[in-house]
The first five atom37 places (N, CA, C, CB, O) and aatype in JSON, in Angstrom:
{
  "aatype": [12, 2, 14, 10, 1, 17, 11, 5, 1, 13, 6, 2, 13, 6, 1, 0, 13, 12, 10, 10, 1, 6, 0, 10, 6, 12, 3, 0, 7, 11, 10, 15, 3, 10, 6, 11, 6, 7, 19, 19, 5, 1, 13, 6, 18, 16, 18, 6, 10, 0, 17, 11, 16, 10, 11, 3, 18, 10, 6, 4, 15, 7, 19, 15, 10, 3, 6, 9, 16, 14, 11, 1, 19, 19, 11, 5, 0, 13, 0, 0, 7, 9, 9, 6, 3, 7, 5, 16, 17, 9, 3, 12, 10, 6, 8, 1, 2, 10, 12, 15, 8, 0, 18, 3, 11, 3, 11, 13, 6, 0, 0, 19, 15, 0, 9, 1, 0, 1, 18, 10, 11, 0, 13, 7, 5, 0, 13, 5, 13, 10, 11, 7, 11, 0, 0, 7, 0],
  "atom_mask": [
    [1, 1, 1, 1, 1],
    [1, 1, 1, 1, 1],
    [1, 1, 1, 1, 1],
    [1, 1, 1, 1, 1],
    [1, 1, 1, 1, 1],
    [1, 1, 1, 1, 1],
    [1, 1, 1, 1, 1],
    [1, 1, 1, 1, 1],
    [1, 1, 1, 1, 1],
    [1, 1, 1, 1, 1],
    [1, 1, 1, 1, 1],
    [1, 1, 1, 1, 1],
    [1, 1, 1, 1, 1],
    [1, 1, 1, 1, 1],
    [1, 1, 1, 1, 1],
    [1, 1, 1, 1, 1],
    [1, 1, 1, 1, 1],
    [1, 1, 1, 1, 1],
    [1, 1, 1, 1, 1],
    [1, 1, 1, 1, 1],
    [1, 1, 1, 1, 1],
    [1, 1, 1, 1, 1],
    [1, 1, 1, 1, 1],
    [1, 1, 1, 1, 1],
    [1, 1, 1, 1, 1],
    [1, 1, 1, 1, 1],
    [1, 1, 1, 1, 1],
    [1, 1, 1, 1, 1],
    [1, 1, 1, 0, 1],
    [1, 1, 1, 1, 1],
    [1, 1, 1, 1, 1],
    [1, 1, 1, 1, 1],
    [1, 1, 1, 1, 1],
    [1, 1, 1, 1, 1],
    [1, 1, 1, 1, 1],
    [1, 1, 1, 1, 1],
    [1, 1, 1, 1, 1],
    [1, 1, 1, 0, 1],
    [1, 1, 1, 1, 1],
    [1, 1, 1, 1, 1],
    [1, 1, 1, 1, 1],
    [1, 1, 1, 1, 1],
    [1, 1, 1, 1, 1],
    [1, 1, 1, 1, 1],
    [1, 1, 1, 1, 1],
    [1, 1, 1, 1, 1],
    [1, 1, 1, 1, 1],
    [1, 1, 1, 1, 1],
    [1, 1, 1, 1, 1],
    [1, 1, 1, 1, 1],
    [1, 1, 1, 1, 1],
    [1, 1, 1, 1, 1],
    [1, 1, 1, 1, 1],
    [1, 1, 1, 1, 1],
    [1, 1, 1, 1, 1],
    [1, 1, 1, 1, 1],
    [1, 1, 1, 1, 1],
    [1, 1, 1, 1, 1],
    [1, 1, 1, 1, 1],
    [1, 1, 1, 1, 1],
    [1, 1, 1, 1, 1],
    [1, 1, 1, 0, 1],
    [1, 1, 1, 1, 1],
    [1, 1, 1, 1, 1],
    [1, 1, 1, 1, 1],
    [1, 1, 1, 1, 1],
    [1, 1, 1, 1, 1],
    [1, 1, 1, 1, 1],
    [1, 1, 1, 1, 1],
    [1, 1, 1, 1, 1],
    [1, 1, 1, 1, 1],
    [1, 1, 1, 1, 1],
    [1, 1, 1, 1, 1],
    [1, 1, 1, 1, 1],
    [1, 1, 1, 1, 1],
    [1, 1, 1, 1, 1],
    [1, 1, 1, 1, 1],
    [1, 1, 1, 1, 1],
    [1, 1, 1, 1, 1],
    [1, 1, 1, 1, 1],
    [1, 1, 1, 0, 1],
    [1, 1, 1, 1, 1],
    [1, 1, 1, 1, 1],
    [1, 1, 1, 1, 1],
    [1, 1, 1, 1, 1],
    [1, 1, 1, 0, 1],
    [1, 1, 1, 1, 1],
    [1, 1, 1, 1, 1],
    [1, 1, 1, 1, 1],
    [1, 1, 1, 1, 1],
    [1, 1, 1, 1, 1],
    [1, 1, 1, 1, 1],
    [1, 1, 1, 1, 1],
    [1, 1, 1, 1, 1],
    [1, 1, 1, 1, 1],
    [1, 1, 1, 1, 1],
    [1, 1, 1, 1, 1],
    [1, 1, 1, 1, 1],
    [1, 1, 1, 1, 1],
    [1, 1, 1, 1, 1],
    [1, 1, 1, 1, 1],
    [1, 1, 1, 1, 1],
    [1, 1, 1, 1, 1],
    [1, 1, 1, 1, 1],
    [1, 1, 1, 1, 1],
    [1, 1, 1, 1, 1],
    [1, 1, 1, 1, 1],
    [1, 1, 1, 1, 1],
    [1, 1, 1, 1, 1],
    [1, 1, 1, 1, 1],
    [1, 1, 1, 1, 1],
    [1, 1, 1, 1, 1],
    [1, 1, 1, 1, 1],
    [1, 1, 1, 1, 1],
    [1, 1, 1, 1, 1],
    [1, 1, 1, 1, 1],
    [1, 1, 1, 1, 1],
    [1, 1, 1, 1, 1],
    [1, 1, 1, 1, 1],
    [1, 1, 1, 1, 1],
    [1, 1, 1, 1, 1],
    [1, 1, 1, 1, 1],
    [1, 1, 1, 1, 1],
    [1, 1, 1, 0, 1],
    [1, 1, 1, 1, 1],
    [1, 1, 1, 1, 1],
    [1, 1, 1, 1, 1],
    [1, 1, 1, 1, 1],
    [1, 1, 1, 1, 1],
    [1, 1, 1, 1, 1],
    [1, 1, 1, 1, 1],
    [1, 1, 1, 0, 1],
    [1, 1, 1, 1, 1],
    [1, 1, 1, 1, 1],
    [1, 1, 1, 1, 1],
    [1, 1, 1, 0, 1],
    [1, 1, 1, 1, 1]
  ],
  "atom_positions": [
    [[13.66, -1.44, -47.56], [13.88, 0.31, -47.75], [15.2, 0.86, -46.96], [12.42, 1.27, -47.02], [15.8, 0.16, -46.14]],
    [[15.46, 1.75, -47.18], [17.15, 2.17, -46.82], [16.77, 2.74, -45.29], [18.06, 3.69, -48.09], [16.25, 3.85, -45.2]],
    [[17.04, 2.02, -44.22], [16.63, 2.81, -42.49], [17.6, 4.01, -42.49], [17.09, 1.63, -40.77], [17.47, 4.85, -41.61]],
    [[18.67, 4.16, -43.51], [19.29, 5.78, -43.14], [18.0, 6.93, -43.59], [21.02, 6.2, -44.31], [17.89, 8.01, -43.01]],
    [[17.15, 6.54, -44.62], [16.39, 7.06, -45.26], [15.35, 7.55, -43.99], [15.95, 6.13, -46.41], [15.55, 8.7, -43.62]],
    [[14.44, 6.91, -43.4], [13.54, 7.49, -42.24], [14.36, 8.18, -41.23], [12.72, 6.36, -41.49], [13.87, 9.18, -40.71]],
    [[15.45, 7.82, -40.91], [16.63, 8.31, -39.68], [16.39, 9.8, -40.01], [18.61, 7.73, -39.9], [15.88, 10.68, -39.31]],
    [[16.91, 9.87, -41.35], [17.0, 11.37, -42.07], [16.13, 11.92, -41.88], [17.14, 11.57, -43.37], [16.33, 12.92, -41.19]],
    [[14.76, 11.7, -42.31], [13.68, 12.41, -42.32], [13.17, 12.52, -41.16], [12.86, 12.03, -43.09], [12.37, 13.43, -40.95]],
    [[13.58, 11.47, -40.01], [13.22, 11.62, -38.56], [14.12, 13.08, -38.1], [13.73, 10.07, -37.6], [13.51, 14.03, -37.62]],
    [[15.07, 13.11, -38.24], [15.99, 14.36, -37.66], [15.15, 16.04, -38.56], [18.19, 13.97, -38.37], [15.08, 17.22, -38.23]],
    [[14.74, 15.34, -39.6], [14.09, 16.68, -39.96], [12.84, 17.19, -39.11], [13.62, 16.57, -41.4], [12.61, 18.28, -38.6]],
    [[12.15, 16.06, -39.15], [10.92, 16.2, -38.46], [11.19, 16.72, -36.76], [10.14, 14.67, -38.59], [10.51, 17.49, -36.08]],
    [[12.29, 16.06, -36.45], [12.57, 16.5, -34.75], [13.03, 18.43, -34.8], [14.4, 15.25, -33.94], [12.52, 19.31, -34.11]],
    [[13.91, 18.54, -35.67], [14.03, 19.95, -35.85], [12.64, 20.85, -35.87], [14.77, 20.12, -37.13], [12.35, 21.77, -35.1]],
    [[11.7, 20.21, -37.21], [10.55, 20.95, -37.28], [9.45, 20.99, -35.65], [9.78, 20.22, -38.66], [8.79, 21.94, -35.23]],
    [[9.58, 19.83, -35.15], [8.71, 19.5, -33.88], [9.31, 20.44, -32.73], [8.82, 17.78, -33.42], [8.54, 21.11, -32.05]],
    [[10.6, 20.49, -32.54], [11.41, 21.59, -31.55], [11.06, 23.1, -31.89], [13.15, 21.43, -31.73], [11.27, 24.05, -31.14]],
    [[10.59, 23.15, -32.94], [10.58, 24.85, -33.33], [8.86, 24.93, -33.44], [11.59, 25.38, -35.21], [8.23, 25.98, -33.59]],
    [[8.37, 23.86, -33.36], [6.66, 24.34, -33.32], [6.67, 24.66, -31.54], [5.18, 22.67, -33.95], [6.08, 25.61, -31.04]],
    [[7.49, 23.6, -30.71], [7.33, 23.53, -29.64], [7.61, 24.6, -28.75], [7.8, 22.65, -29.41], [7.0, 24.9, -27.72]],
    [[8.83, 25.28, -29.4], [9.08, 26.59, -29.16], [8.42, 27.66, -29.44], [9.93, 26.81, -29.53], [8.38, 28.68, -28.75]],
    [[7.81, 27.45, -30.6], [6.78, 28.77, -30.37], [5.63, 29.06, -29.29], [6.04, 28.87, -31.54], [5.29, 30.06, -28.64]],
    [[5.07, 27.46, -29.41], [3.81, 27.54, -28.29], [4.58, 27.61, -26.99], [2.69, 26.09, -28.26], [3.75, 27.3, -26.12]],
    [[5.71, 27.86, -26.43], [6.03, 28.02, -25.27], [5.6, 29.58, -24.96], [7.48, 27.63, -25.12], [5.39, 29.99, -23.81]],
    [[5.5, 30.29, -26.01], [5.4, 31.76, -25.74], [3.69, 31.74, -25.06], [5.69, 32.85, -27.43], [3.02, 30.71, -24.96]],
    [[3.26, 33.06, -24.67], [2.12, 33.04, -24.09], [1.1, 33.29, -25.1], [2.1, 33.9, -23.04], [1.24, 34.17, -25.95]],
    [[0.05, 32.54, -25.01], [-0.92, 32.6, -26.15], [-1.43, 33.85, -26.21], [-2.03, 31.67, -26.06], [-1.36, 34.36, -27.33]],
    [[-1.87, 34.46, -25.42], [-2.23, 35.9, -25.54], [-1.32, 36.83, -25.64], [0.0, 0.0, 0.0], [-1.44, 37.89, -25.02]],
    [[-0.68, 36.66, -26.14], [0.45, 37.8, -25.98], [0.84, 37.67, -27.75], [2.04, 37.31, -24.61], [1.52, 38.57, -28.26]],
    [[0.31, 36.39, -28.66], [0.88, 36.42, -29.8], [-0.01, 37.21, -30.65], [1.17, 35.12, -30.27], [-1.23, 37.3, -30.7]],
    [[0.98, 37.8, -31.34], [0.5, 39.06, -32.74], [0.0, 37.95, -33.46], [1.93, 40.17, -33.83], [0.27, 36.76, -33.26]],
    [[-0.96, 38.56, -34.54], [-1.26, 37.69, -35.76], [0.12, 37.08, -36.52], [-2.13, 38.64, -36.85], [0.23, 35.91, -36.88]],
    [[0.65, 37.63, -36.61], [1.92, 37.11, -37.68], [2.45, 36.19, -36.62], [3.25, 38.43, -38.33], [3.09, 35.23, -37.06]],
    [[2.32, 36.27, -35.27], [3.2, 35.44, -34.55], [2.11, 33.74, -34.52], [3.6, 36.35, -32.75], [2.47, 32.58, -34.35]],
    [[1.2, 34.13, -34.68], [0.08, 33.27, -34.65], [0.15, 32.45, -36.32], [-1.45, 34.32, -34.3], [0.13, 31.22, -36.28]],
    [[0.21, 32.94, -37.35], [0.66, 32.79, -38.58], [1.84, 31.82, -38.72], [0.96, 34.04, -39.05], [2.09, 30.88, -39.48]],
    [[2.43, 32.35, -37.77], [4.07, 31.38, -37.98], [3.69, 30.21, -37.04], [0.0, 0.0, 0.0], [3.88, 29.13, -37.61]],
    [[3.32, 30.11, -36.07], [2.72, 28.79, -35.43], [1.97, 27.84, -36.12], [1.9, 29.08, -34.45], [1.99, 26.65, -35.81]],
    [[1.14, 28.42, -37.26], [0.28, 27.61, -38.08], [1.38, 26.95, -39.42], [-1.12, 28.71, -38.67], [1.38, 25.83, -39.93]],
    [[2.3, 28.19, -39.7], [2.94, 27.41, -40.66], [4.18, 26.09, -39.92], [3.7, 28.65, -41.66], [4.5, 25.0, -40.4]],
    [[4.54, 26.62, -38.86], [5.38, 25.42, -38.49], [4.72, 24.08, -38.19], [6.13, 25.76, -37.32], [5.24, 22.97, -38.25]],
    [[3.24, 24.47, -37.78], [2.53, 23.23, -37.39], [2.72, 22.48, -38.81], [0.83, 23.47, -36.86], [3.08, 21.3, -38.85]],
    [[2.42, 23.35, -40.14], [1.57, 22.59, -41.42], [3.44, 21.69, -42.01], [0.5, 24.33, -43.08], [3.62, 20.62, -42.58]],
    [[4.19, 22.47, -41.66], [5.46, 21.45, -42.32], [5.93, 20.82, -40.79], [7.08, 22.52, -43.34], [7.15, 20.71, -40.88]],
    [[5.69, 20.56, -40.03], [5.49, 19.47, -38.97], [4.95, 18.42, -39.31], [4.81, 19.79, -37.95], [5.42, 17.29, -39.37]],
    [[3.47, 18.97, -39.65], [2.61, 17.93, -39.79], [3.12, 17.0, -41.23], [1.04, 18.61, -39.87], [3.31, 15.79, -41.06]],
    [[3.31, 17.5, -42.39], [4.1, 17.16, -43.28], [5.18, 16.13, -43.38], [4.49, 18.03, -43.47], [5.15, 15.21, -44.19]],
    [[6.21, 16.36, -42.44], [7.43, 15.6, -41.68], [7.3, 14.72, -40.83], [8.18, 16.31, -41.01], [8.25, 14.08, -40.39]],
    [[5.9, 14.54, -40.42], [5.46, 13.92, -39.14], [5.11, 12.44, -40.25], [3.88, 14.91, -38.06], [5.71, 11.37, -40.18]],
    [[4.2, 12.72, -41.06], [3.59, 11.79, -41.88], [4.49, 10.81, -42.66], [2.81, 12.5, -42.75], [4.44, 9.58, -42.61]],
    [[5.51, 11.75, -43.56], [6.46, 11.13, -44.03], [7.26, 10.31, -43.14], [7.11, 11.93, -44.6], [7.26, 9.08, -43.3]],
    [[8.0, 10.91, -42.15], [8.51, 10.0, -41.5], [7.86, 8.99, -41.12], [8.97, 10.39, -40.69], [8.68, 8.1, -41.35]],
    [[6.51, 8.24, -40.48], [6.12, 7.77, -40.4], [6.07, 6.43, -41.56], [5.55, 8.5, -40.01], [6.36, 5.24, -41.57]],
    [[5.62, 7.27, -42.34], [5.3, 6.69, -44.01], [6.96, 5.81, -44.2], [5.02, 8.48, -45.59], [6.82, 4.61, -44.47]],
    [[8.16, 6.22, -44.1], [9.45, 5.73, -44.09], [9.46, 4.94, -42.86], [10.52, 6.81, -44.16], [10.03, 3.87, -43.08]],
    [[9.11, 5.03, -41.82], [9.29, 4.16, -40.7], [8.37, 2.68, -40.74], [8.9, 5.07, -39.43], [8.55, 1.66, -40.07]],
    [[7.51, 2.9, -41.6], [6.58, 1.51, -41.4], [7.08, 1.06, -43.23], [4.24, 1.89, -40.95], [6.62, 0.0, -43.65]],
    [[7.51, 1.44, -43.68], [7.98, 0.86, -45.14], [9.62, 0.16, -44.46], [8.19, 2.47, -46.7], [9.95, -0.96, -44.86]],
    [[10.25, 0.68, -43.77], [11.51, 0.05, -43.35], [11.14, -0.75, -42.68], [12.47, 0.7, -42.76], [11.93, -1.68, -42.8]],
    [[10.04, -1.12, -41.69], [9.75, -2.14, -40.89], [8.78, -3.12, -41.41], [9.33, -1.65, -39.74], [8.22, -3.92, -40.66]],
    [[8.57, -3.1, -42.69], [7.98, -4.0, -43.76], [6.82, -3.98, -43.54], [0.0, 0.0, 0.0], [6.29, -5.03, -43.18]],
    [[6.2, -3.06, -43.64], [4.53, -2.78, -43.95], [4.52, -2.11, -45.27], [3.68, -1.71, -42.77], [4.96, -1.03, -45.67]],
    [[3.74, -3.27, -45.94], [3.92, -2.39, -47.69], [2.21, -1.91, -47.45], [4.35, -3.86, -49.75], [1.34, -2.61, -46.92]],
    [[2.08, -0.77, -47.91], [1.2, 0.5, -48.33], [0.74, 0.38, -49.16], [1.59, 1.6, -48.53], [1.46, 0.5, -50.15]],
    [[-0.45, 0.14, -49.35], [-1.08, -0.26, -50.82], [-1.57, 1.48, -51.42], [-2.81, -1.62, -50.57], [-1.84, 1.65, -52.61]],
    [[-1.6, 2.51, -50.53], [-2.22, 3.89, -50.95], [-1.2, 4.69, -50.18], [-3.93, 4.21, -50.49], [-1.17, 4.61, -48.95]],
    [[-0.42, 5.39, -50.78], [0.75, 6.37, -49.99], [-0.36, 8.07, -49.77], [2.68, 6.69, -51.45], [-0.5, 8.95, -50.62]],
    [[-0.85, 8.04, -48.65], [-1.6, 9.38, -48.29], [-1.39, 9.62, -46.94], [-3.15, 9.38, -48.55], [-1.27, 8.64, -46.2]],
    [[-1.31, 10.89, -46.41], [-1.35, 11.23, -45.27], [-2.22, 10.19, -44.13], [-1.82, 12.55, -45.44], [-1.78, 9.53, -43.19]],
    [[-3.79, 10.37, -44.7], [-4.77, 9.36, -44.03], [-4.19, 8.02, -44.12], [-6.21, 9.32, -44.7], [-3.52, 7.87, -43.1]],
    [[-4.14, 7.11, -44.77], [-3.72, 5.93, -45.01], [-2.61, 5.5, -44.08], [-3.38, 5.89, -46.3], [-2.62, 4.5, -43.36]],
    [[-1.35, 6.68, -44.22], [-0.3, 6.43, -43.38], [-0.75, 6.84, -41.7], [0.97, 7.31, -44.0], [-0.24, 6.27, -40.73]],
    [[-1.23, 7.35, -41.64], [-2.14, 7.79, -40.07], [-2.97, 6.29, -39.54], [-3.73, 9.34, -40.47], [-2.95, 5.7, -38.46]],
    [[-3.57, 6.04, -40.64], [-4.31, 4.63, -40.22], [-3.36, 3.53, -39.87], [-5.22, 4.05, -41.43], [-3.53, 2.82, -38.88]],
    [[-2.39, 3.41, -40.68], [-1.26, 1.99, -40.83], [-0.66, 2.25, -39.48], [0.16, 2.0, -42.31], [-0.65, 1.45, -38.54]],
    [[-0.13, 3.55, -39.5], [0.69, 3.71, -37.9], [-0.19, 3.6, -36.47], [1.41, 5.36, -37.79], [0.25, 3.18, -35.4]],
    [[-1.41, 4.06, -36.71], [-2.46, 3.93, -35.4], [-2.5, 1.87, -35.45], [-4.6, 5.02, -35.87], [-2.37, 1.1, -34.5]],
    [[-2.67, 1.63, -36.61], [-2.67, -0.07, -36.68], [-1.66, -0.72, -36.03], [-2.54, -0.65, -38.06], [-1.76, -1.74, -35.34]],
    [[-0.66, -0.07, -36.28], [0.87, -0.52, -35.96], [1.23, -0.16, -34.39], [2.03, 0.36, -37.04], [2.25, -0.57, -33.83]],
    [[0.23, 0.66, -33.78], [0.79, 1.08, -32.55], [1.66, 2.03, -32.13], [0.0, 0.0, 0.0], [2.05, 2.28, -30.98]],
    [[2.04, 2.76, -33.61], [2.81, 3.74, -33.58], [2.6, 5.07, -33.0], [3.05, 3.85, -34.58], [3.4, 5.7, -32.31]],
    [[1.04, 5.52, -33.48], [0.47, 6.48, -32.88], [-0.61, 6.26, -31.79], [0.04, 7.15, -33.81], [-1.44, 5.52, -32.32]],
    [[-0.94, 6.49, -30.76], [-2.04, 6.32, -29.63], [-3.26, 6.97, -30.5], [-1.67, 7.23, -27.97], [-3.92, 6.04, -30.96]],
    [[-3.65, 7.89, -30.78], [-4.48, 8.71, -31.3], [-4.73, 9.24, -32.55], [-4.39, 9.41, -30.77], [-4.34, 10.32, -32.96]],
    [[-5.62, 8.15, -33.32], [-5.51, 8.52, -34.64], [-6.35, 9.35, -35.15], [0.0, 0.0, 0.0], [-6.32, 9.97, -36.22]],
    [[-7.4, 9.31, -34.0], [-8.82, 10.42, -34.88], [-7.64, 12.08, -34.68], [-11.25, 10.58, -33.35], [-7.56, 12.83, -35.65]],
    [[-6.89, 12.41, -33.42], [-6.27, 13.42, -33.57], [-5.77, 13.56, -34.84], [-5.45, 13.51, -32.73], [-6.3, 14.36, -35.61]],
    [[-4.77, 12.86, -35.2], [-4.13, 12.95, -36.49], [-4.84, 13.08, -37.73], [-3.42, 11.95, -36.64], [-4.32, 13.28, -38.82]],
    [[-6.22, 12.94, -37.44], [-6.83, 12.66, -38.8], [-7.26, 14.47, -38.68], [-8.34, 11.13, -38.92], [-7.41, 15.23, -39.64]],
    [[-7.38, 14.74, -37.49], [-8.1, 16.15, -37.24], [-7.14, 17.04, -37.5], [-8.69, 16.44, -35.79], [-7.52, 18.16, -37.87]],
    [[-5.64, 16.79, -37.38], [-4.51, 17.33, -37.93], [-4.84, 17.93, -39.53], [-3.38, 16.15, -37.88], [-4.95, 19.04, -40.04]],
    [[-4.93, 16.68, -39.92], [-4.9, 16.65, -41.74], [-5.96, 17.35, -42.06], [-5.08, 15.12, -42.59], [-5.99, 17.85, -43.18]],
    [[-7.19, 17.59, -41.04], [-8.34, 18.11, -41.81], [-7.87, 19.84, -41.34], [-10.15, 17.37, -41.2], [-8.26, 20.75, -42.06]],
    [[-7.31, 20.03, -40.53], [-7.14, 21.5, -40.16], [-5.57, 21.85, -41.2], [-6.92, 21.7, -38.09], [-5.51, 22.98, -41.69]],
    [[-4.66, 21.08, -41.41], [-3.6, 20.85, -42.49], [-4.26, 21.65, -43.7], [-3.31, 19.13, -42.85], [-4.05, 22.76, -44.21]],
    [[-5.14, 20.6, -43.95], [-5.67, 21.33, -45.22], [-6.66, 22.49, -45.43], [-6.22, 20.45, -45.88], [-6.78, 23.16, -46.46]],
    [[-7.6, 22.66, -43.83], [-8.54, 24.16, -43.95], [-7.45, 25.09, -44.34], [-9.39, 24.8, -42.33], [-7.54, 25.81, -45.34]],
    [[-6.34, 25.1, -43.49], [-5.04, 26.4, -43.1], [-4.88, 26.5, -44.42], [-3.36, 26.06, -42.12], [-5.04, 27.6, -44.93]],
    [[-4.58, 25.52, -45.12], [-3.69, 25.74, -46.38], [-4.24, 26.27, -47.67], [-3.11, 24.51, -46.72], [-3.75, 26.54, -48.77]],
    [[-5.47, 26.31, -47.12], [-6.15, 26.7, -48.21], [-7.68, 28.09, -48.25], [-6.59, 25.22, -48.6], [-8.5, 28.49, -49.07]],
    [[-7.38, 28.31, -47.11], [-8.5, 29.47, -46.79], [-7.97, 29.69, -45.54], [-10.23, 29.08, -46.77], [-7.35, 28.96, -44.77]],
    [[-8.46, 31.3, -45.44], [-8.47, 32.29, -44.27], [-9.31, 32.72, -43.51], [-8.16, 33.18, -44.51], [-9.85, 33.64, -44.11]],
    [[-9.82, 32.59, -42.39], [-10.82, 32.74, -41.86], [-10.59, 33.04, -40.29], [-11.56, 31.68, -42.22], [-10.09, 32.13, -39.63]],
    [[-10.93, 34.26, -39.63], [-10.35, 34.5, -38.53], [-10.51, 33.45, -37.49], [-10.76, 35.66, -38.14], [-9.57, 32.83, -36.99]],
    [[-11.98, 33.26, -37.14], [-12.65, 32.3, -35.95], [-11.6, 30.92, -36.42], [-14.82, 31.96, -36.15], [-10.77, 30.4, -35.68]],
    [[-11.9, 30.56, -37.71], [-10.83, 29.26, -37.95], [-9.62, 29.14, -37.31], [-10.37, 29.16, -39.28], [-9.18, 28.28, -36.54]],
    [[-9.2, 30.1, -37.73], [-7.49, 30.03, -37.89], [-7.4, 30.22, -35.91], [-6.51, 31.87, -39.24], [-6.6, 29.52, -35.28]],
    [[-7.97, 30.84, -35.46], [-7.77, 30.76, -34.01], [-7.83, 29.76, -33.45], [-8.44, 31.36, -33.36], [-6.95, 29.41, -32.66]],
    [[-9.16, 28.88, -33.77], [-9.31, 27.49, -33.27], [-8.26, 26.63, -33.58], [-10.48, 26.88, -33.74], [-7.73, 25.95, -32.7]],
    [[-7.74, 26.56, -35.3], [-6.64, 26.02, -35.16], [-5.49, 25.99, -34.6], [-6.45, 25.99, -35.73], [-4.77, 25.0, -34.54]],
    [[-5.23, 27.19, -34.1], [-4.42, 27.58, -33.25], [-4.33, 26.87, -31.76], [-4.69, 28.85, -33.21], [-3.35, 26.27, -31.32]],
    [[-5.62, 27.09, -31.07], [-5.82, 26.64, -30.0], [-5.53, 25.18, -30.05], [-7.02, 27.01, -29.62], [-5.02, 24.63, -29.07]],
    [[-5.91, 24.28, -31.5], [-5.92, 22.71, -31.14], [-4.76, 22.67, -31.24], [-6.65, 21.6, -31.94], [-4.28, 21.96, -30.36]],
    [[-3.81, 23.25, -32.12], [-2.18, 23.34, -32.25], [-1.64, 22.82, -30.57], [-1.6, 25.29, -32.71], [-1.13, 21.76, -30.2]],
    [[-1.95, 23.92, -29.92], [-1.59, 24.35, -28.57], [-1.9, 22.87, -27.3], [-2.7, 25.89, -28.25], [-1.13, 22.29, -26.53]],
    [[-3.47, 22.71, -27.63], [-4.24, 21.77, -26.82], [-4.28, 20.37, -26.98], [-5.4, 22.09, -26.86], [-4.38, 19.46, -26.15]],
    [[-4.2, 20.37, -28.26], [-4.19, 18.7, -28.86], [-2.69, 18.02, -29.58], [-5.44, 18.65, -30.26], [-2.1, 16.96, -29.37]],
    [[-2.43, 19.22, -30.55], [-1.77, 18.42, -31.71], [-0.4, 18.5, -31.25], [-1.98, 19.01, -33.28], [0.18, 17.79, -32.07]],
    [[0.5, 18.95, -30.41], [1.33, 19.29, -29.98], [1.68, 17.62, -28.72], [0.95, 20.91, -29.55], [2.67, 16.97, -28.36]],
    [[0.38, 17.6, -28.49], [0.79, 16.18, -27.29], [1.0, 15.15, -28.5], [-0.81, 15.49, -25.89], [2.02, 14.45, -28.45]],
    [[0.13, 14.98, -29.59], [0.15, 14.03, -30.56], [1.56, 13.82, -31.24], [-0.84, 14.4, -31.51], [1.95, 12.73, -31.67]],
    [[2.27, 14.96, -31.29], [3.37, 15.39, -32.19], [4.41, 14.36, -30.97], [3.66, 17.52, -32.44], [5.05, 13.34, -31.18]],
    [[4.26, 14.95, -30.03], [5.06, 14.59, -29.14], [5.37, 13.33, -28.66], [0.0, 0.0, 0.0], [6.44, 12.94, -28.18]],
    [[4.07, 12.57, -28.86], [4.02, 11.14, -28.36], [4.84, 10.4, -29.79], [2.14, 10.53, -28.01], [5.78, 9.63, -29.62]],
    [[4.52, 10.63, -30.67], [5.0, 9.92, -32.06], [6.65, 10.33, -32.01], [4.07, 10.64, -33.67], [7.48, 9.44, -32.2]],
    [[7.02, 11.61, -31.77], [8.24, 11.76, -31.7], [9.07, 10.9, -30.44], [8.33, 13.16, -31.66], [10.3, 10.91, -30.4]],
    [[8.46, 10.36, -29.72], [9.16, 9.89, -28.42], [9.56, 8.56, -28.79], [8.23, 9.89, -27.05], [10.65, 8.02, -28.63]],
    [[8.21, 7.97, -29.48], [8.39, 6.69, -29.7], [9.31, 6.36, -31.08], [7.02, 6.12, -29.74], [9.97, 5.32, -31.1]],
    [[9.34, 7.53, -32.52], [10.34, 7.58, -32.99], [12.07, 7.51, -32.75], [10.0, 8.25, -33.29], [12.93, 6.84, -33.32]],
    [[12.12, 8.28, -31.89], [13.17, 8.64, -31.21], [13.75, 7.55, -30.26], [12.83, 9.78, -30.55], [14.95, 7.51, -29.98]],
    [[12.9, 6.74, -29.8], [13.42, 5.29, -29.49], [14.05, 4.48, -30.01], [0.0, 0.0, 0.0], [14.97, 3.74, -29.68]],
    [[13.26, 4.73, -31.25], [13.49, 3.47, -32.35], [14.87, 3.66, -32.93], [12.32, 3.45, -33.69], [15.83, 2.89, -32.97]],
    [[14.68, 5.08, -33.44], [16.4, 5.79, -33.9], [17.49, 5.47, -32.94], [16.47, 7.62, -33.91], [18.67, 5.46, -33.29]],
    [[17.17, 5.26, -31.96], [18.59, 5.5, -31.07], [18.85, 3.97, -30.85], [18.44, 6.5, -29.37], [20.0, 3.71, -30.51]],
    [[17.91, 2.81, -31.01], [17.89, 1.92, -30.69], [18.37, 0.93, -32.22], [0.0, 0.0, 0.0], [18.63, -0.27, -32.24]],
    [[18.37, 1.45, -32.84], [18.54, 0.67, -34.58], [20.22, 1.07, -34.4], [17.39, 1.72, -36.46], [21.02, 0.8, -35.3]]
  ]
}
C-alpha cells in the first residue's frame, strides 16, 4: 500500500479530531440540543476517519486484514499496540451505530457524556501515535 494514502487519511482524521475537541471545550451544561447534535455528528465522522486511518496504517505496515470492518480493524490495531484501550473503541463503535439509527434523549445524553469523558481521550491517544509515525516516515 502507498504510504501517502494513510497520511492523507490521517490529515483528514486530524482535522476531524481537532473540530471534535474544539466542540467539547465548551461547557457541557451550556450546550443546546442542536450543539449536542453537532458534537455527536463530529464524533461520528471522527470515528469513521479514525478506524479507516488505522486500517490504512495497518495495511501500509504490512498487516493483512482478513476482514475489513471497524471492529476487526480495532482488534488488529489493539493487537499491534497502536491503540491502548480496545474496549473503549468497541464502545465507540456501538455508540456510533446507536446514534446513527435511533434518537432517544437519554441515550443521546449518555453518548455526549461518553464522548467527553472517554472517547476524546482514546482518539487523542491514537492521534498522537499516528502523528509520530507520520512525522517520522
